Every structure is written in C-alpha cells, then in structure tokens.
C-alpha positions in Angstrom: -23.0 157.3 75.6 -20.1 155.3 75.5 -19.1 154.0 71.8 -16.2 152.2 70.2 -13.9 152.8 67.4 -16.6 151.1 64.8 -18.9 153.5 65.8 -16.8 155.9 64.6 -18.3 155.1 61.1 -21.6 156.0 61.5 -20.6 159.9 63.2 -23.1 159.5 66.1 -22.4 163.7 67.5 -20.1 164.2 70.1 -23.1 165.5 72.2 -24.3 162.0 72.0 -21.1 160.1 72.2 -18.8 161.6 73.9 -16.2 159.0 74.6 -14.7 156.2 72.2 -13.9 153.4 74.4 -11.9 150.6 73.8 -9.5 147.6 76.0 -6.0 148.3 75.1 -5.5 144.8 74.5 -7.9 144.8 71.0 -5.4 148.0 69.9 -1.6 146.6 70.4 0.0 144.0 73.0 2.3 146.5 74.4 2.9 145.5 78.3 4.2 149.1 79.1 7.7 148.6 80.1 10.4 150.3 77.6 9.2 152.2 74.1 6.1 151.3 73.0 6.7 149.8 69.3 6.7 152.4 66.7 3.7 150.0 64.9 1.8 150.0 68.3 2.4 153.7 68.7 0.6 154.8 65.6 -2.2 152.3 65.8 -3.4 154.2 69.3 -2.5 157.2 67.9 -4.4 156.9 64.9 -7.3 155.9 66.6 -6.3 159.3 69.1 -6.6 161.2 65.3 -9.9 159.7 64.3 -11.6 160.4 67.5 -10.3 163.5 67.3 -11.7 164.5 64.8 -14.8 164.0 65.5 -14.6 165.8 68.9 -14.8 163.3 71.1 -12.2 161.9 73.6 -10.8 158.3 73.8 -10.1 156.4 76.6 -8.4 152.5 76.3 -9.2 150.3 79.7 -7.0 146.9 80.2 -4.1 149.2 79.6 -0.4 148.5 81.4 -0.8 150.9 84.5 2.1 152.3 85.6 3.2 155.8 84.9 5.7 154.8 81.6 2.4 153.6 80.4 0.2 156.5 81.4 3.3 159.1 79.8 3.3 157.0 76.7 -0.4 157.0 76.4 -1.3 160.7 76.6 1.7 161.2 73.9 -0.3 159.0 72.2 -3.3 161.1 72.2 -5.4 159.5 75.0 -7.6 161.7 76.3 -8.6 159.5 79.9 -6.0 157.1 81.3 -8.4 154.0 83.2 -6.4 153.1 86.2 -7.1 151.3 89.7 -3.9 153.6 90.9 -5.6 157.0 91.3 -3.8 158.5 94.4 -0.6 157.8 91.9 -2.1 158.7 89.0 -2.8 162.0 90.7 0.6 162.0 91.4 1.8 161.7 88.2 -0.3 164.1 86.4 0.8 166.9 88.8 4.7 166.6 88.3 3.8 166.4 84.4 1.9 169.7 85.3 4.9 171.1 87.3 
C-alpha cells in the first residue's frame, strides 16, 4: 500500500508499504524556478532520509513538472518523479545517465 509521511511513525514494513507519497505543496512552496530555497530543500531531503531509513521509496506529486524541479528533487533524494510529461522525463533521465 501507498503510505503518507505520518505513516512513518508506525514503522510498517517496507514489504507492506514500500512507498511514501505526498503532495509536494504540503512539503514546500517552491515553483521549480531557480534554486530551491535551502530550508525547503532540507524539508524534502529530511523526508527522503526518513523514508529511506525504513527501506521505502519517496514519491511527491503535484510537483513543478519541469527539468529543473526533477533534478532538484532527485538531488534531495526523491525516488519517484510524478509527471504528465513522460517523454520529456525519459529524455532528461537518459541524459543524466550518459
């Protein structure tokens, strides 16, 4: 099942709850332009670290759906990028792998 950040305190096994998902706007208000403010980056990174400590993956939805935001979220530790721009995300990820 797909969990929420508040489920991290219940320590459900990753085999039962492998993903923690949250609305991006509940974590921060950054619009994807320029550099994410450090305080907001630390909020995302902290959530990712807490999620990973339990062997789970983090997915944020309603993100600023563009390459600068994708790169920043990946840098902060977000595992699953939620997008409506699948082809563009594919190009972006392939370039990162080169």
